[in-house]
Steps between C-alpha positions, in 0.01 A plus 500: 500500500391177652622457853376144571286220352320281745274201450340345805204272567174579684666423825801733455760238415744639246519290181727728302670824600749717318639820651666756274634704792704352781323400819637255745311171535310604816388820338382311192291273720345800672431666163326184379295475816399868494422486126280195549314665790430809283392310193302213651270734698369657186176403335507350153281788365747779584784630282829305487719797597594618851773686672804304596542395859728678740779246444501508122512877462171653620300738279787526250438144390192315384393144532335379176355149530269240351343209676469173298341205673732430792790734403559879539742653249627826644735749334641777722583793275599865529291793368668497161323171399157495347248311712313368194828409335601293802158333506554398144846381592358283771257352249784421260696339783207279603408407143864413427512274810174351391658406159812359673310296759170433322280699742742619767422417865670544830675158478658596169663800669619281790642209302622701195626813666792515255271509200274764661811716576611447143170632364522793737863581400386505130228744594679731746873547571643735756159658567450595132253336262693318227243311302116498489449280194399153629603321183854644513531403867388143427746479211791605731389239752489230241849599379626486853345151555667372176834626618460339837405166343798525257735562798351207686567284194865606491551425868340162470729406215765314707242280667348414161847420364574257785164324452561479126846337555345249745237401252747450213587158380854497633693184578452391858862561573463875435179519705662333801809718486557676824652845505735581783367692792609852409595627848709182564659525158605859575653388831692219325662739259853600590630835397 
C-alpha cells in the first residue's frame, strides 16, 4: 500500500504532497523534511529505492523516487508493493503531468495544484493504484474539465440574460423603469 506521495524541489520545498495515512500537519512537515534529506543526499547513479525514514515507518517501508530536472517524485510504500511497479507508476504520473501541462515544471505544480491533485487522484486513491493507463487518465480529466465548463456556463446564465435584455431594442420607457428597492418594499408591506 502507498503511504504517501511527495513531490518537492531541489531545495526541499514541497510542491505536492498526499498522505494516505493520518499524520498531523507538523508530523507531515517533518516527514517531508526527513524524506528530502534521505533522498537528496544520494548520487544519481545509485538505485532509486531506500528504506523509509524513522518518521515514515522505518525498515517496514521503502522510499521509491525519481529525480526529474528540479523535482523529486517520492512514493512511500510498504513491503507489499513492487519497487519496479512503483517506478513505472512514477513514470506514468510524470508523463501524464507532461501531457496536461506540456512539459511539466515546478511552476505548473504551484499554480495548478488542483489539476496536479486531480491527476494523482485518477492514478491513486486511498493508497491503492487505480489506473495506470495514461490515455484513460487523460480522458477522465477531459471529461471533468467539460463538466466544469458546462457548470460555469449554467451559473453565468443570469448575467448573460441581464446583458441580453439591456441590449434589446426596447422602448426607452421600459429601459428607464425603476424597480422598487426590495428591502424597502418588504418593509412597506403591511400584514
